[in-house]
C-alpha positions in Angstrom: 144.1 87.6 145.6 145.7 86.6 142.3 142.8 84.2 141.5 140.2 86.9 142.3 142.1 89.4 140.2 142.2 86.9 137.2 138.4 86.3 137.6 137.7 90.1 137.7 139.9 90.6 134.6 138.1 87.8 132.7 134.6 89.2 133.6 135.7 92.7 132.6 137.0 91.4 129.3 133.8 89.6 128.6 131.7 92.7 129.4 133.8 94.8 127.1 133.4 92.2 124.3 129.6 92.2 124.7 129.5 96.0 124.8 131.5 96.2 121.6 129.4 93.6 119.9 126.2 95.4 120.9 127.5 98.7 119.6 128.7 97.3 116.3 125.7 95.1 115.7 123.1 96.4 113.4 119.8 97.2 115.1 116.7 96.0 113.2 114.6 98.9 112.1 111.0 99.1 113.3 110.0 102.0 111.1 109.4 102.6 107.4 108.3 105.7 105.5 106.7 105.2 102.1 105.9 107.9 99.5 103.2 106.8 97.1 100.4 107.8 94.8 97.5 109.9 96.2 94.7 108.5 94.0 93.2 105.9 96.4 94.8 106.6 99.8 92.1 104.7 101.8 92.6 101.5 99.8 96.4 101.8 99.8 96.5 102.2 103.6 94.0 99.4 104.2 95.3 96.9 101.7 99.0 97.5 101.5 100.6 99.7 104.2 98.7 98.4 107.3 98.9 94.6 106.4 102.6 95.0 105.6 103.3 96.8 108.9 101.4 94.2 110.9 103.0 91.2 109.3 106.5 92.7 109.9 106.0 94.4 113.2 106.8 97.7 111.7 105.4 101.2 112.0 104.7 102.4 108.5 104.4 106.1 107.8 103.1 107.4 104.4 103.2 110.4 102.1 100.7 110.7 99.3 100.8 112.8 96.2 101.3 112.7 92.4 104.5 111.1 91.1 106.1 114.2 89.6 105.9 116.4 92.6 107.0 113.7 95.0 109.9 112.9 92.7 110.9 116.6 92.6 110.8 116.7 96.4 113.2 113.8 96.9 115.5 115.0 94.1 116.0 118.3 95.8 116.0 117.0 99.4 117.9 113.7 99.7 117.5 113.7 103.5 113.7 113.8 103.3 113.3 110.9 105.6 111.5 108.8 103.0 112.7 105.2 102.7 110.7 103.9 99.7 109.2 105.9 96.9 106.7 104.6 94.4 106.8 106.4 91.1 105.6 106.3 87.5 108.1 104.8 85.1 109.4 108.1 83.6 110.3 109.4 87.1 111.9 106.0 88.0 114.2 106.4 84.9 115.0 110.0 85.8 115.7 109.1 89.5 118.1 106.3 88.6 119.9 108.6 86.1 120.2 111.2 88.9 121.6 108.6 91.3 118.7 109.1 93.8 118.1 105.4 94.5 120.2 102.7 96.3 121.5 100.0 94.1 119.2 97.0 94.6 120.5 93.6 95.5 117.9 91.6 93.7 118.9 88.4 95.5 117.2 89.8 98.5 113.8 89.7 96.7 112.5 86.1 96.7 109.5 87.1 94.5 111.7 88.7 91.8 111.8 85.5 89.9 108.0 85.8 89.1 108.5 88.9 87.0 108.9 88.6 83.2 112.3 89.1 81.6 111.3 92.5 80.4 110.1 93.5 83.8 113.3 92.2 85.4 115.4 94.2 82.8 113.4 97.4 83.7 114.1 96.8 87.4 117.8 96.3 86.8 118.0 99.3 84.4 116.3 101.6 86.9 117.1 100.1 90.4 113.3 100.1 90.8 110.9 97.2 91.1 107.8 97.4 88.8 104.8 96.3 90.9 101.9 97.1 88.5 101.4 98.2 84.9 98.7 100.6 83.6 97.9 102.0 80.2 95.6 104.6 78.5 92.2 104.3 76.9 89.3 106.5 76.1 86.5 107.0 78.7 83.3 108.5 77.2 79.6 109.0 77.6 78.0 107.1 74.7 74.7 109.0 75.2 76.5 112.2 74.2 79.2 111.0 71.8 77.9 107.8 70.3 80.2 104.7 70.2 84.0 105.4 70.3 86.3 102.7 69.2 89.5 104.4 67.8 92.1 107.0 68.8 91.4 108.9 65.5 87.9 109.7 66.7 89.3 112.1 69.2 89.9 114.5 66.3 86.3 114.2 65.1 84.7 117.7 64.8 81.6 116.2 66.6 83.7 116.3 69.8 84.6 120.0 69.6 84.8 121.4 73.1 84.0 118.0 74.7 87.2 116.2 75.6 90.0 116.3 78.2 93.5 115.0 77.8 96.4 114.5 80.3 98.8 117.4 80.6 102.3 116.9 79.1 103.9 116.9 82.6 101.7 114.0 83.9 102.4 110.2 83.7 100.6 109.8 80.3 101.3 113.3 78.9 104.1 112.1 76.6 101.8 109.3 75.4 99.6 112.0 73.9 102.5 113.2 71.8 102.9 109.6 70.5 99.1 109.4 69.8 99.3 112.7 67.9 102.2 111.4 65.9 100.3 108.2 65.2 97.3 110.2 64.0 99.5 112.4 61.8 101.0 109.4 60.0 97.5 107.9 59.6 98.6 104.8 61.4 96.6 102.8 64.0 99.3 100.6 65.3 101.6 102.3 67.9 104.4 99.9 67.0 104.3 101.1 63.4 104.6 104.8 64.4 107.9 104.4 66.3 111.3 104.6 64.6 113.7 103.3 67.3 111.3 104.7 69.9 111.4 108.2 68.3 108.6 110.4 66.8 108.3 113.1 64.2 108.0 116.0 66.5 106.8 118.6 63.9 104.0 116.3 62.7 103.0 115.3 66.3 102.6 118.9 67.5 100.8 119.9 64.3 98.3 117.1 65.0 97.9 118.4 68.6 97.1 121.8 67.2 94.4 120.2 65.1 93.1 118.5 68.2 93.0 121.7 70.3 89.4 122.8 69.4 88.1 119.6 70.9 90.0 119.9 74.2 88.3 121.6 77.1 91.1 120.9 79.5 94.5 119.4 79.8 94.3 117.9 83.3 96.9 117.2 85.9 94.8 115.0 88.3 92.7 112.1 87.1 90.4 112.8 90.0 89.3 116.0 88.3 87.7 114.0 85.5 85.1 112.5 87.8 83.6 115.9 88.5 83.9 117.0 84.9 81.9 114.1 83.6 79.4 114.4 86.4 78.8 118.1 85.7 78.7 117.5 81.9 81.8 119.7 81.3 83.3 116.9 79.2 81.9 113.9 77.3 85.2 112.0 76.6 88.8 111.9 77.9 92.0 110.0 77.5 92.8 108.4 80.9 94.9 105.9 82.6 93.0 102.7 83.4 93.8 103.1 87.2 91.3 106.0 87.3 88.4 104.3 85.5 86.6 102.8 88.5 86.7 106.2 90.4 85.2 108.0 87.4 82.5 105.4 86.9 81.5 105.7 90.5 80.9 109.4 89.9 79.4 109.1 86.4 77.9 105.6 85.9 76.9 106.2 82.3 80.5 106.4 81.0 82.2 103.5 79.2 85.9 102.7 78.8 87.6 101.4 75.7 91.1 100.5 74.8 91.2 100.6 71.0 92.0 97.3 69.3 94.9 99.0 67.6 96.8 99.1 70.9 97.8 101.4 73.7 100.8 102.8 75.6 101.9 101.4 78.9 103.5 102.7 82.1 104.9 100.7 85.0 104.5 102.0 88.5 107.7 101.1 90.5 109.1 101.0 94.0 112.6 102.2 94.8 114.7 102.5 97.9 116.1 106.0 98.4 119.9 106.3 98.6 119.8 107.9 102.1 117.3 105.5 103.6 118.2 104.4 107.2 115.8 101.5 107.1 117.1 99.4 104.3 116.1 96.0 105.7 112.5 97.0 106.1 112.6 98.6 102.6 113.7 95.4 101.0 110.9 93.5 102.8 108.4 96.1 101.5 109.6 95.8 97.9 109.3 92.0 98.1 105.9 92.3 99.7 104.7 94.5 96.8 105.4 91.8 94.2 104.2 88.9 96.4 101.3 86.8 95.2 99.4 87.6 98.3 99.6 91.4 97.9 99.3 91.4 94.1 96.1 89.4 94.3 94.6 91.6 97.0 95.3 95.0 95.2 94.0 93.7 91.9 90.5 93.6 93.2 88.0 96.2 91.9 87.2 97.2 95.5 90.9 97.7 96.1 93.5 99.5 94.0 92.6 97.7 90.7 96.3 97.2 90.1 97.2 94.9 87.3 99.5 92.2 88.6 103.1 91.7 87.5 103.7 88.5 89.5 103.2 85.7 86.9 101.8 83.3 89.5 98.7 85.5 89.9 95.7 84.6 87.8 92.6 86.9 87.7 89.2 85.5 86.7 87.5 88.8 86.2 90.0 91.7 85.5 88.3 95.0 85.0 89.8 98.1 83.5 93.4 97.0 83.8 96.4 96.2 81.6 96.0 92.5 81.8 95.6 89.7 79.3 94.8 90.9 75.8 95.2 94.5 76.7 98.6 93.9 78.1 99.6 92.1 74.9 98.6 95.3 72.9 100.4 97.7 75.2 103.7 99.3 74.0 106.3 100.7 76.3 107.7 104.1 75.7 111.5 104.7 75.8 111.6 107.1 78.7 115.3 107.7 78.4 114.4 109.3 75.0 111.2 110.9 76.3 112.9 112.5 79.3 115.5 114.0 77.1 112.9 115.5 74.8 110.5 116.6 77.5 111.9 120.1 78.1 111.4 120.9 74.4 108.0 119.1 74.4 106.8 121.1 77.4 107.6 124.4 75.6 105.9 123.3 72.4 102.9 122.0 74.4 102.4 125.2 76.3 102.7 127.1 73.0 100.3 124.8 71.2 97.7 123.8 73.9 97.7 126.6 76.4 
């Protein structure tokens, strides 16, 4: 009896140990919800979300939309259920300042070493991983406008009532303020315009007022430009390079130019939300986004046309992206400065342009 009792006690103790271990052990997540840009949802799903889910045996759910509105959503609702959010650089800076993201352990990202020092610094400063870079240029119909080569030509009276520019609240809206400042100072080089990243606000908005007769619309969605060119409503626009392919599909006669003087850049980033319940899967996603395999795939013109940030990726025929010579001529804005100025700029913009 004593022997049987000891055996029973031993078996019971072992069962309790296994139960405790099972309860305390972390269960591997099989789900991930990603909030991302809504410009090319088909390609994003086909070339990023589905392959990642398949490779990692995960169910990946998605939310699509513009950067600003999605950022506003997660800022006001920290329990949105979203695990990873992809944002424009200005929103990534604001999100980190508002403590919306988890602090990233970069040692968990094996592909992090392939980013440049500046890109790694941006990641550490914002707890967001840059996965592509884009910049602005001028898209125009040469049959209607003639050849356009410089930013200053946007102010030409020959373009009265013919151009569209990004609204101040969009990804590249603040870049329009910098371009106006650049024009006001009669300088072509973006780097020469900036004094510690700052601009002359009065001169910039005076230049925007001078530009207004040429502006048909300040747009919020790049997709709107395709129909505007197709219908002949506009003949030229300032646009992010990520939208050029889509516009050319709708209006084949248009051409795209990044003035030799330079351009302004924006990184798109991926962050893990503070209240994510699927952190392991989220880290895998961030690392996948900057992997050579994924970066090469999405750089294709039939995919997202995303310029790679992984330094091991080499492109033989980059089209309409911030890569090579264009990347060398692209200047980053100081979004800590821009975001502080933005409430004032929005008021001045609405007073000047609307």
